N, C-alpha and C positions, 0 to 999 in steps of 0.2 A: 348303539354311536351318541346315546347319551351323557354318555362321564366322558366325549372329547366334547362336549358343548361347552362349557368352562374353558379345559386350555382354548378349542379356534374362540372363545370370549374377550380373553388373555391374550394372545395372536394381536386379535383385529386393536382392540387399544392400544399395546406394543406400537403396531404399524400408529397408527392412527398421531399416539406419543410424539415417535420419531419425526414425520410431519410436519407438528403442531412445531415443536421445537426449532425443526430447520427452517420452515416460514417466520419466524416470530426471529433467529439470530438475523436471518434476510433480511427484512424489516425495519431490523436496530440502522442499517448502514454499517454494521463489521467489516472489513475485512479480515476476514478469522486468516484467509490462506496468507496473506501479507504480515501476518502480526504469529501465525507457528512457522515462517519462515525465520520473522526476526528473533525471535526468542528462543527455537531451539534449534537456533547454528550456533558451532560452538563459536567463544570470544577466542582470536590471535595478535597476539603485538606483531607487529611490522619488523625489530629488530625480531624477533623468534624467526618468523617468517623468512627475513631474509638469509638469519644463519642457517637454515631449513634449508636453503634455496643452494647457499653455498654447498652441503651434505650431502646434496641430490635427495634428499627425502620428506617432498614437498607433501605433504596432505593431499588427496587425492578426491576429495571434498569440498564444498563451500563450507568458506569461516566466517565471522562477524569479526571488522578489524574496525579500530578508532585511529583519525589524525586529521592534523592542520590540513587548511588549502593552502595549495601558491600557486597563482596562477598567472601567465608571463603574460596575457593578454589578454585582461576581463575586460566582461560587459562593465562600459560605466553607462548612470542614466543621466537624468536631464540633471536630479536633483545632488549628483556627485557621487553617488553610491559609485563601490568597484564590484562585480558580481560576476562568480564563475557559470552563474545558473540561473535564466531567468523564465516562467512560465507562467504563463498569462490566459487565463479565458474570460469573452467578456461575451454575457448571455442578455435577451431579453424573455420575458415570461410571456403568453400565449394566452389565451380566453381561456382556453380548456385547462389551464396553471400549468404544462408542459413548460420548462426553462430549452429556449434553445440557441444553438453556438454563435453566435454572428465576427469571431475573431481566437483561434489559438496565436497565439506567437509562445512558440520553444527558439531559443538561446541560447546556450550551450557549450564550453570551453572546456579546453583540454587539464587537466590538473595537474598536478604532483601535491600527494595524500602524504606527508609525513609526522612521524613518529618518533619524538630526538633526534637523531642521526641516522634517519632510516629515511631514502624516499623513494616513492616509487610511483609511476604515472597512472592516470585517470581517466580515464573518457565519463564523460558527464554526460555525452551523449549518446549512451548508450542506458541509462539510467529507466526502470523500471517505473512510470507512473501509478500512484503521484510521487511524489517528494514527500515523505512522513515529515513535514512542518507547519508550521503553525500560519496559516496562510493568511495574507491580508484581504478583504473584503472589503469591498464598496457595496451598496445598494441605494437605489434611486430613481427618480422616474425618467424612461429612457431619454427627454429632450436634456437630461442632464450628461447626455453624455457628450463626447468632444465628436467635430466634424466630421471625421471619420469612419467615424459610424455612425452618420445619418443614412447616409443610400440605403445599408443592409437593412435599417431601419422601414425608413419609407416600402422599403421591397416586400418587408412582413404584412405591413398594413396593408398592401396593395391586393396582398396574396389573399388574407384572411381579413382579420381588425387589429385595429391600433394594440401592442401589446402592453401589458398592464406595468410591471415593473424591468427593472435592469438593474446587472449588478457583474463583478468584474473581481475574481478569483486571483491573485499575486502569487505564486511559489516560484519561494528564489534562497539560494546560494553565495553567499556573500564568505568576501573573504576573510574573514574574521571567528567567521565557522566551526568550528567543531563536528567532525561527523561520523556516525560511522554507519559501516560499507558491511553489507552482505557482499562477496566474493568469491570464483576460484580462484586462490591463486597459481602461478605457472611459472617457469622458465624460458627466459628471450633466447634468442640465437646466442647472446653471449654469454647463457650464463645468467643472469642477472634478473631477479624476483619482478616479476609482473603477475599486473589482475582481473583477473577474466569473468565475464559476465557471466552470470549461471543460466542457465533457460528463462527466455522472458527479461532479462537486464538486470541490471545494477541495482540492489535495496537502497535505499538513501537514506536517510535521514541525521537532520542538522537540529534535531534535541536528546537529553537525556534517555534513554531506552523507555524510564516506564511510561516518560512521558511520552516515547514515540508509540507505545503501545497502547494507551489510555487515545490515543489520539485516533491507533487505527479498532478504536472497538467502538466506534462512531461517537455519532451525536445522543444518542439512546443507550445507553449501554446496557440501563436495566434489562432492556430490553434483549438483549444477549444475556446475560448472565438470567434470566426467563429464561429463553430458549435452552441453553444449553439442559439446568435442570429437570424442564419437562424433558429432553431427547433421553436424557440420563433414567429417568424415569422407564419413559417408554422402550428405551435397549432394556432397566431389569425385568420390566412386565414380559416380554420377547421372547428375554431367554427363561421364562419361570411357564410360560405356554408352551415351550417347543420341548420344553420335558418332564413337564405336567403331557403332552397328548405324547407323547413318546409313551410314558407309561401307562396312560391311557389304552393305545393298543396294542401293548401288550398285556395286559391283564383280560 
């Protein structure tokens, strides 16, 4: 059994490295699942999909399409902006360091996604959160929140202790945005092209693909890269250990 000691050690080291690498990736804050879906989905143009819908040979898998926003009934903000989607989360930080949500606003409109002469309806209410965009973030003292949030702050203070900080994170789709959307193409009852949400909802980005992938990599991208490298090394050790153990048992 002494011959098996080294392979067993390699197996243990490999399993540990894989677990450590996975932990580093999670610690980085990276959304690896969304990143794989976005980068791994084949691109397709709306005109090509429209032609395929006419022929009846649409792909049976999700595709990545791009287009501009048209919205007949936009959200109008007090600043005069016209939006197709508005997501805002207001949170306060408790004494233990955890952030607690006191407002979660979700407002979305049905839009038309268009490219050149082709337009297709898209329901942004079926979006898989979060929207991939550069968010607007405000952070300050809880006392700086407006009057509508003060009752929630007072309630949290009475339950525990007054919160340390407050922040508001806003994500939005403007009518001037160019969208990247991961969707499943289909045909409506009239034979026209439609876009259906894949499992979990539409994956939507308002930025270029390379920027979207950097955003999904999280705030600590070097940790993610290191985590993948450690996990890959662990996989190699695991494979070498398995082969070595088989050879040792056969010897």
